[in-house]
N, C-alpha and C positions, 0 to 999 in steps of 0.2 A: 504494499500499500504506500501511497505518496501522500505526503503532507505540505500544504503550502505553509509559509512562515507563520501566518495567523493559526492555523489549525494545529500547527506544532506547538506554537505558543501556548495555546488552550491545554494540549495533551500534557506539557511539560509543566505548565504553571509557572513559567518564565515569561517576562516581557519579550516582544519583539525586539526592543532596544538590547537587552541582554543576549539574545541569541545573534544578534548581528554583532555585537562586541564580541562575543565567542569567536566568531568567524574571522573577525578582524585580527584578533589574537592567535589566530591558528588552531584553535581547540576544536572547532567544528569545520567540516568541509562538505557543506550542503552541495548537491548536484544542482544544476541549471537546465531550465527547458529552453525550447526553441526561441522562446522570447526573454531568454536570460533571466527569467524567475527562478528564485531559489525553490527547491524542494527536497524534502527530508524523507527518509525512509526507515524502516524498522532498525538497521544497522546504526544509523545517525542516533536513534533514540538509545539504544543499548550504550553506545559509545558516550553519549551525554550523560546517563546514569553514572558511568564509571567516573568521568570527569568530576561530576558532583560529588561521588564519593571521596575522591582526593581532595576536594574543596573541604569536605567535611571533617576530614582528619587533619587539616590545617596545611596541605601542600601549598605553598606559595604559587602564584600565578606563572612566574617566570619558570618554575620547575615543571608545571603542568605544560606550558608552552613547549618546554623542551622535550619533555616525554612524548607529545603529540607529534612534534617534529620527527622525532627518532622513529615513532612507530609508522608515520607516513612514508618516510624515507624507505624503511624496510618493506612496507607492502610495494612500493614502486620497484624495488630492486627484485622483490618475488612476484611481481607481474600481477598484483591483486589491486591496483588501482583502477 
């Protein structure tokens, strides 16, 4: 299932502003449709839950950003992006 940013905001109970902030910080990487609108899927939801758990245990955003970057690079290297 695909979610627009508004629907994803309601699902996650995070504001649209927060979702865009997380994207700008490299914590989320939503896909884009043909009109360049963001859309999220179930794997984005699971990933966001993980990011929020890291936040809950006190991991600073710079460390979450580094971790997300490393995971993304590993996915690209493994052909999973």
